[in-house]
C-alpha positions as CSV (number, residue, x, y, z in Angstrom):
1,M,10.2,1.8,-13.8
2,A,12.9,1.7,-12.3
3,S,14.2,5.1,-13.3
4,E,11.1,6.9,-11.9
5,I,10.5,4.9,-8.6
6,D,14.6,6.4,-7.9
7,D,13.2,9.6,-7.6
8,L,10.4,9.3,-4.8
9,R,9.5,11.4,-2.1
10,F,7.5,11.7,0.1
11,P,4.6,14.0,-0.7
12,G,5.1,16.9,0.5
13,A,8.3,16.3,1.6
14,G,9.5,19.5,-1.0
15,P,13.2,18.3,-2.5
16,P,15.9,16.3,-1.5
17,G,17.1,18.2,1.5
18,D,14.4,20.3,1.4
19,A,13.1,21.0,4.8
20,G,9.5,21.2,3.8
21,A,6.2,19.9,4.6
22,G,7.7,16.8,5.2
23,A,10.3,17.3,7.3
24,A,7.4,19.1,9.5
25,L,4.6,16.8,10.8
26,Q,3.8,17.1,13.9
27,P,3.7,14.4,17.2
28,E,-0.3,14.2,16.4
29,Q,0.2,13.3,12.9
30,R,2.6,10.4,13.7
31,D,0.8,7.4,14.7
32,T,-0.7,4.2,12.8
33,Q,-3.5,2.9,14.8
34,C,-5.8,5.3,16.8
35,Q,-3.9,8.9,15.7
36,R,-6.0,11.6,13.5
37,F,-3.8,11.1,10.1
38,F,-4.1,14.5,8.1
39,P,-4.6,14.8,4.7
40,P,-0.8,14.1,3.2
41,G,0.1,17.1,0.9
42,P,0.2,17.5,-2.6
43,P,1.3,14.2,-4.6
44,S,4.9,14.8,-5.6
45,T,5.8,11.7,-7.9
46,A,3.4,10.7,-10.5
47,P,4.3,6.7,-10.7
48,V,2.8,6.2,-7.6
49,R,0.4,9.3,-7.2
50,D,-2.6,7.2,-6.6
51,Y,-1.7,5.3,-4.3
52,L,-0.5,7.4,-1.9
53,A,-3.8,9.6,-2.4
54,H,-6.3,6.3,-1.2
55,R,-3.4,4.1,1.1
56,L,-0.3,5.8,2.7
57,I,0.6,9.2,4.3
58,R,3.9,10.8,4.5
59,A,4.4,9.9,8.1
60,I,7.3,7.2,9.3
61,P,5.9,5.6,12.2
62,D,7.6,4.7,15.1
63,N,5.5,2.3,16.2
64,R,7.7,1.4,20.1
65,G,5.5,0.8,23.2
66,V,1.8,1.5,23.4
67,V,-0.9,2.7,20.5
68,D,-3.4,4.2,22.0
69,N,-5.4,6.8,21.0
70,R,-4.7,9.8,22.7
71,A,-1.0,11.6,23.2
72,A,1.1,10.8,20.0
73,P,4.1,8.4,21.2
74,G,7.8,9.4,21.1
75,P,9.9,11.5,18.1
76,F,10.1,8.8,15.2
77,A,14.1,8.3,17.1
78,S,15.2,9.6,19.8
79,P,18.8,11.6,20.4
80,A,20.6,8.9,21.9
81,K,20.0,6.3,18.9
82,A,22.1,6.7,14.7
83,R,21.0,9.5,12.9
84,P,21.9,9.1,9.0
85,R,24.4,10.9,7.2
86,T,24.0,11.7,4.5
87,V,26.6,11.8,1.6
88,R,25.4,13.3,-2.0
89,G,22.5,11.9,-1.9
90,E,22.4,8.7,-0.7
91,I,22.2,7.7,2.7
92,A,25.5,6.2,4.3
93,V,24.7,4.7,7.5
94,E,27.4,3.6,9.7
95,D,27.2,-0.1,11.1
96,T,28.1,0.0,14.6
97,A,27.7,-4.4,14.3
98,D,30.7,-4.9,11.7
99,E,33.2,-1.7,12.8
100,G,32.2,0.9,11.5
101,V,31.6,-0.6,8.2
102,S,29.0,1.9,6.3
103,S,25.3,0.9,4.0
104,T,24.8,3.1,1.7
105,L,21.4,3.3,-0.3
106,M,20.6,5.4,-3.9
107,D,17.8,6.8,-2.3
108,P,17.1,10.9,-1.5
109,V,17.6,11.9,1.5
110,L,15.1,12.1,4.5
111,P,14.9,14.6,6.9
112,A,16.4,14.5,10.3
113,D,13.5,14.3,12.1
114,M,12.3,11.6,10.3
115,A,15.1,8.9,10.6
116,P,13.8,5.7,12.1
117,P,14.8,4.6,15.5
118,Q,16.8,2.1,15.6
119,R,15.8,-1.4,15.0
120,T,17.6,-4.7,16.2
121,R,16.4,-8.1,16.1
122,S,18.3,-11.5,16.9
123,E,17.0,-15.0,15.5
124,R,14.4,-16.3,17.8
125,P,13.2,-20.0,18.4
126,A,9.8,-20.8,16.5
127,S,7.9,-21.5,19.6
128,R,4.3,-20.1,18.1
129,A,2.4,-21.7,15.9
130,S,2.9,-17.7,14.0
131,D,6.3,-17.7,14.1
132,R,6.2,-21.7,12.8
133,T,4.4,-21.1,9.5
134,G,6.6,-19.8,6.5
135,S,9.8,-18.7,7.3
136,P,12.2,-17.0,5.3
137,P,14.4,-18.5,4.2
138,D,17.7,-20.1,6.4
139,R,19.8,-17.6,4.1
140,A,17.9,-14.9,5.0
141,V,17.5,-15.3,8.6
142,A,21.3,-15.9,8.5
143,L,21.5,-12.5,7.1
144,R,19.6,-11.1,9.4
145,S,20.7,-12.5,12.6
146,K,24.5,-11.2,11.8
147,A,23.7,-7.8,10.8
148,A,21.0,-7.8,13.8
149,S,22.8,-5.5,16.0
150,G,23.2,-2.7,13.4
151,P,21.2,0.4,12.9
152,A,17.8,0.0,10.6
153,T,17.9,3.3,8.6
154,G,17.2,3.8,4.7
155,R,13.8,5.1,3.2
156,L,10.8,3.8,5.0
157,P,7.4,3.4,2.8
158,P,4.9,6.0,4.0
159,A,2.6,4.7,7.0
160,I,-0.8,2.9,5.7
161,L,-4.1,5.4,5.4
162,P,-6.9,3.8,7.8
163,P,-9.9,2.3,5.6
164,L,-12.8,4.2,3.8
165,G,-11.3,7.7,4.4
166,R,-11.4,7.7,8.5
167,E,-9.2,9.9,10.2
168,S,-7.9,6.6,12.6
169,F,-8.9,3.0,13.2
170,C,-10.4,3.9,16.8
171,S,-13.6,5.5,17.4
172,E,-14.2,5.9,21.2
173,P,-17.7,5.8,22.4
174,G,-19.3,8.7,23.7
175,A,-20.6,9.9,26.8
176,G,-24.0,7.6,27.6
177,S,-23.6,5.4,25.0
178,P,-25.0,1.9,25.5
179,F,-21.2,0.1,24.0
180,A,-18.1,-0.7,26.0
181,L,-15.6,-0.6,23.1
182,G,-12.0,-0.5,23.2
183,S,-8.6,-1.7,22.1
184,A,-4.5,-0.4,23.0
185,S,-1.3,-2.0,21.2
186,H,2.1,-2.7,23.6
187,A,5.4,-3.6,22.3
188,G,5.8,-6.6,25.4
189,P,8.9,-5.8,27.8
190,P,11.5,-3.9,26.9
191,E,13.4,-6.5,25.2
192,V,11.2,-6.8,22.9
193,E,10.8,-3.7,22.1
194,A,14.1,-3.5,21.3
195,D,14.8,-5.8,19.7
196,K,11.2,-6.0,17.0
197,G,9.2,-2.7,18.0
198,N,6.3,-3.6,17.9
199,Q,4.3,-6.1,14.7
200,D,1.1,-6.2,16.6
201,F,-1.8,-4.2,15.8
202,A,-5.6,-2.9,17.3
203,F,-8.5,-1.5,16.3
204,H,-12.1,-0.7,17.1
205,L,-14.6,1.6,15.1
206,E,-18.5,2.0,15.1
207,I,-19.8,2.0,11.8
208,Q,-22.9,2.5,9.9
209,A,-25.1,0.6,7.9
210,P,-27.4,2.0,5.4
211,D,-30.4,1.2,7.1
212,G,-29.2,3.1,9.9
213,A,-28.1,0.2,12.6
214,T,-24.9,0.5,14.5
215,W,-22.1,-1.7,14.3
216,L,-19.3,-2.9,16.5
217,L,-16.1,-3.5,14.6
218,V,-13.1,-4.5,16.7
219,G,-10.0,-6.6,16.0
220,V,-5.8,-7.3,17.2
221,A,-3.8,-9.4,14.9
222,D,-0.1,-10.5,15.1
223,G,2.6,-9.8,12.6
224,V,5.0,-13.1,11.8
225,S,8.4,-12.0,14.1
226,Q,10.3,-14.1,11.3
227,A,8.4,-12.6,8.3
228,T,8.9,-9.4,6.8
229,W,6.8,-6.1,6.4
230,S,5.1,-8.1,8.9
231,S,3.5,-5.2,10.8
232,R,1.8,-3.5,7.6
233,A,0.9,-7.2,7.0
234,A,-1.6,-6.7,10.8
235,Q,-2.8,-3.2,9.5
236,H,-3.7,-4.1,5.6
237,A,-5.5,-7.3,7.0
238,S,-7.5,-5.1,10.1
239,A,-8.3,-3.0,7.4
240,A,-9.5,-5.2,5.2
241,F,-11.9,-6.5,7.5
242,V,-13.4,-3.0,7.7
243,E,-13.5,-3.0,4.0
244,A,-15.1,-6.5,3.7
245,V,-18.1,-5.5,5.9
246,S,-18.6,-2.3,4.7
247,A,-19.0,-3.4,1.3
248,S,-21.4,-6.2,2.7
249,F,-23.8,-4.1,4.2
250,S,-26.7,-3.7,0.9
251,A,-25.3,-7.4,-0.1
252,P,-29.1,-9.3,-0.3
253,F,-25.9,-12.2,2.1
254,F,-25.4,-10.1,4.5
255,P,-26.7,-11.1,8.2
256,A,-28.1,-8.3,9.1
257,T,-31.0,-9.7,11.1
258,A,-30.5,-12.8,13.2
259,A,-32.8,-15.1,10.3
260,K,-30.4,-14.4,8.2
261,L,-27.8,-14.9,10.4
262,G,-28.9,-18.9,10.7
263,R,-28.1,-19.2,6.5
264,D,-25.4,-20.8,5.2
265,D,-24.7,-18.2,1.9
266,W,-22.9,-16.1,3.4
267,P,-20.2,-17.1,5.5
268,D,-18.6,-17.7,1.4
269,A,-19.5,-14.4,0.5
270,L,-18.4,-12.4,3.5
271,A,-14.9,-15.3,2.7
272,Q,-15.0,-14.3,-0.4
273,T,-15.2,-10.2,0.0
274,F,-12.0,-10.5,2.7
275,Y,-10.2,-12.4,0.1
276,Q,-9.9,-10.2,-2.5
277,R,-10.1,-6.7,0.0
278,L,-7.2,-8.1,1.2
279,R,-5.1,-9.7,-1.6
280,A,-5.5,-6.4,-3.5
281,R,-4.0,-4.4,-0.8
282,L,-1.1,-7.2,-0.4
283,E,-0.3,-7.1,-3.9
284,E,0.2,-3.6,-4.3
285,D,1.9,-2.3,-1.5
286,R,4.2,-5.7,-2.2
287,R,5.3,-4.4,-5.8
288,F,4.9,-1.0,-4.8
289,L,7.6,-1.8,-1.9
290,F,9.6,-3.3,-4.2
291,E,9.8,-1.4,-7.2
292,G,10.3,1.5,-4.7
293,R,13.3,-0.4,-2.5
294,Y,11.8,0.5,0.8
295,L,13.5,-0.5,3.6
296,D,11.8,-2.9,6.1
297,P,13.0,-1.2,9.9
298,T,12.8,-4.2,11.0
299,W,16.5,-5.0,8.4
300,T,20.2,-3.5,8.1
301,P,20.1,-2.4,4.1
302,Q,22.7,-4.8,3.9
303,A,21.4,-7.5,4.8
304,Y,17.5,-6.5,3.6
305,R,18.9,-6.1,-0.3
306,E,21.1,-9.5,0.0
307,A,18.3,-11.5,1.2
308,F,15.5,-9.8,-1.2
309,L,16.8,-7.4,-4.2
310,T,20.0,-9.3,-5.7
311,E,18.5,-12.8,-6.5
312,H,17.3,-13.6,-10.0
313,D,13.5,-12.9,-10.1
314,A,13.9,-11.3,-6.7
315,F,9.7,-10.5,-6.6
316,A,8.6,-13.5,-6.5
317,S,10.6,-15.0,-4.2
318,T,9.2,-12.2,-1.7
319,A,6.0,-14.1,-1.8
320,K,7.4,-16.9,0.9
321,S,8.3,-14.7,3.4
322,W,6.3,-10.9,3.3
323,F,3.0,-10.5,4.7
324,Q,2.5,-12.9,7.2
325,T,0.2,-11.8,9.8
326,T,-2.9,-13.6,12.6
327,L,-5.6,-11.4,12.4
328,L,-8.7,-11.9,15.1
329,A,-11.6,-9.9,14.4
330,A,-15.4,-9.8,15.1
331,A,-18.1,-7.3,13.4
332,L,-21.8,-7.2,16.1
333,G,-24.5,-6.0,15.5
334,P,-28.4,-5.5,16.5
335,E,-29.4,-9.0,16.2
336,G,-25.8,-10.7,16.4
337,G,-22.3,-10.6,14.6
338,F,-19.3,-12.7,12.7
339,A,-16.2,-13.4,13.2
340,L,-13.2,-14.5,11.2
341,F,-10.1,-15.9,12.9
342,L,-7.2,-16.7,11.4
343,G,-4.1,-17.4,13.7
344,D,-3.7,-18.2,17.2
345,G,-4.7,-15.7,19.8
346,Y,-7.0,-15.5,22.1
347,A,-11.0,-14.7,21.8
348,R,-13.7,-15.0,24.3
349,V,-17.2,-14.5,23.1
350,E,-19.8,-13.4,25.8
351,R,-23.4,-13.1,26.2
352,R,-25.2,-11.8,28.9
353,Y,-29.0,-12.9,30.1
354,P,-31.2,-10.7,32.3
355,D,-32.9,-13.6,34.5
356,R,-29.5,-17.0,34.6
357,P,-25.3,-15.7,34.9
358,P,-23.8,-15.0,31.9
359,E,-22.4,-17.8,28.9
360,I,-18.6,-17.4,27.9
361,S,-17.2,-19.4,25.7
362,A,-13.3,-19.2,24.6
363,S,-12.0,-21.8,22.9
364,L,-9.8,-21.1,19.7
365,D,-10.5,-23.8,17.3
366,P,-6.5,-23.8,14.8
367,T,-7.2,-21.8,11.5
368,V,-4.7,-20.9,9.0
369,M,-2.8,-17.4,10.0
370,I,-2.1,-14.3,6.7
371,S,0.3,-14.6,4.2
372,L,0.4,-14.8,0.2
373,G,-0.7,-18.0,0.3
374,M,-3.4,-17.7,1.9
375,T,-6.2,-19.3,-0.2
376,E,-10.2,-18.3,-0.1
377,A,-11.6,-21.9,1.2
378,Q,-9.0,-21.0,4.6
379,V,-10.4,-17.6,4.9
380,R,-13.5,-19.2,4.9
381,R,-12.4,-21.6,7.5
382,G,-11.6,-18.9,9.6
383,I,-15.6,-17.5,9.4
384,A,-17.5,-17.6,13.1
385,R,-20.8,-17.1,13.7
386,L,-21.9,-15.4,16.7
387,A,-25.9,-16.1,17.0
388,P,-28.3,-14.3,19.9
389,K,-29.6,-17.0,21.4
390,G,-31.9,-15.2,23.5
391,A,-28.8,-12.6,25.1
392,S,-29.6,-9.5,25.6
393,H,-26.0,-8.3,25.7
394,L,-23.3,-9.8,23.0
395,G,-19.7,-9.3,23.8
396,V,-16.1,-10.7,22.8
397,L,-12.8,-10.5,24.0
398,L,-9.7,-11.7,21.5
399,S,-5.9,-10.9,22.5
400,T,-2.6,-11.9,20.4
401,D,-0.9,-14.4,22.0
402,G,2.0,-12.2,24.1
403,V,-1.4,-12.1,25.7
404,S,-2.6,-15.2,26.4
405,K,0.1,-17.8,26.4
406,S,1.0,-15.2,29.6
407,P,1.2,-16.9,33.1
408,E,-2.3,-16.8,34.7
409,A,0.1,-15.3,37.8
410,A,1.2,-12.8,36.0
411,L,-2.5,-12.0,34.0
412,S,-3.7,-11.6,37.6
413,R,-1.2,-9.6,38.8
414,A,-2.1,-7.5,35.5
415,L,-4.9,-6.8,35.7
416,E,-5.3,-6.4,39.7
417,Q,-3.0,-3.5,38.8
418,A,-4.8,-2.0,36.5
419,A,-8.2,-2.1,38.2
420,I,-9.5,-4.1,35.7
421,E,-12.5,-5.8,37.9
422,V,-12.7,-9.7,38.2
423,V,-15.7,-11.8,38.7
424,P,-14.6,-14.7,41.5
425,G,-14.6,-17.9,39.8
426,A,-12.4,-20.5,39.1
427,T,-12.5,-20.7,35.7
428,P,-8.7,-18.7,33.5
429,V,-8.7,-15.4,34.7
430,L,-8.9,-13.8,31.0
431,D,-12.4,-15.6,30.5
432,R,-13.5,-13.3,33.9
433,A,-12.0,-9.9,33.6
434,L,-14.5,-7.1,32.6
435,F,-13.0,-4.8,30.3
436,Q,-14.7,-1.6,29.6
437,G,-12.8,0.2,27.3
438,S,-9.4,1.3,25.8
439,D,-8.2,3.5,28.8
440,G,-8.4,-0.1,30.7
441,C,-6.3,-2.4,28.1
442,R,-4.2,0.4,28.0
443,R,-3.2,0.3,31.9
444,F,-3.7,-3.5,31.9
445,L,-1.1,-4.1,28.9
446,G,1.5,-1.2,31.0
447,A,1.6,-3.5,33.5
448,L,1.7,-7.2,31.9
449,A,4.3,-5.8,29.6
450,M,6.2,-5.1,33.5
451,D,5.8,-8.3,35.1
452,P,9.2,-11.2,34.9
453,S,7.6,-13.7,34.4
454,A,5.0,-12.8,30.9
455,D,5.2,-13.7,27.6
456,R,8.6,-11.7,25.8
457,D,6.4,-11.1,23.1
458,N,4.2,-8.0,21.8
459,M,0.5,-7.9,23.3
460,S,-3.1,-6.4,22.0
461,L,-6.2,-6.4,23.0
462,A,-9.6,-5.3,21.7
463,L,-12.9,-5.8,23.1
464,A,-16.5,-5.3,22.3
465,V,-20.4,-5.7,24.3
466,R,-23.3,-4.2,22.7
467,P,-27.1,-4.7,23.7
468,L,-29.3,-6.9,21.2
469,S,-32.2,-5.6,19.7
470,P,-35.1,-7.9,21.6
471,L,-36.2,-8.8,17.8
472,G,-32.1,-11.4,18.0
473,V,-34.2,-13.3,20.1
474,P,-36.2,-16.3,19.5
475,S,-39.9,-16.8,19.1
């Protein structure tokens, strides 16, 4: 298999060194979250043709800064960043952290404009629940710390495509829509962006069920900083949730009505569907990344190779530290909905009534985060029923802990600067903030990231509010 993978190129990129289709990607093709995705060129490598056809695109993401659904972020690599020099089909990278020592990968040449941005990674204290669980072995952490200031340049994997053949992980409501829907993700304060880029992810979608009902799907995911391939884990988890809900629409158990929502059979079936979808995605991607010898952009080539590619039975060892993330996601239908909470963060459920004040619940019970060791039973414990309870509207607001762990004063300042309406009261300010869409989420996260007292982490936010059918009102 190694001999086949060694010749892997990005589909449509042409021979190594050829400035073909892969070198001519336009900016709007690069965003991994809310941008429109274009079909990749003809696959050029047979061993992974099927995989590339339905999972991947040839673009390499630049996941720094705000990820939104409008203009794509800047170039893949700033002109000031280190560029790889090519040596006979290899990629040699000047490691400035070790006085100019070169790290050379036996990989095809990437076009010059597809070089990834420089990434550094320093060892951080494990202060978050999502950082404490299943961190890499001490040796791997030490290697990563040693290489922290060197450019992480090498062969990067193609990006993950949106699920269900969609062009984006996000869809904005049209003019006159009865829904409030949106999301955004930000790398956070400048030093966090320089340290690890953005390992968060956020999505918001309208999906139509076979019966014609519109469902709102939203979520945020926080890739674990001390793990490997965390940003891909966050995207896979988000896509698996969308796929699981879509695949369940026609199932007899699906809680499409208030009556079915009250039954006890659907959480088990939904947990099984999500678990199987996610597990298949992670295992497929794990083997693809390992056999292709792709590089996690938060590592330098030498440190990554020593940590994961030189040990006996190296593939099995990746299960301990690859693909770790949180996921807070929800699906809202005409008569209620449900949520899946795996890991920490912030979750607010809001029910609005025509004749009395809204009912707001903003608690989040501790649950296990996503990893290759997660079980189906643990997924089941993360499923929550969002019953209508006679409300006229049902809504959720979800955030990663980069938002929820920021001080109240920083949150209040960011909400004011972003012109987000806040209902007067004595409860925490996030419980009273009235976000309306993606633009407000972007403004708020941008302001919060610049606040000196904000949490030093990536930041993501997603919201959905919808009217409920009168059928959701108990008789």
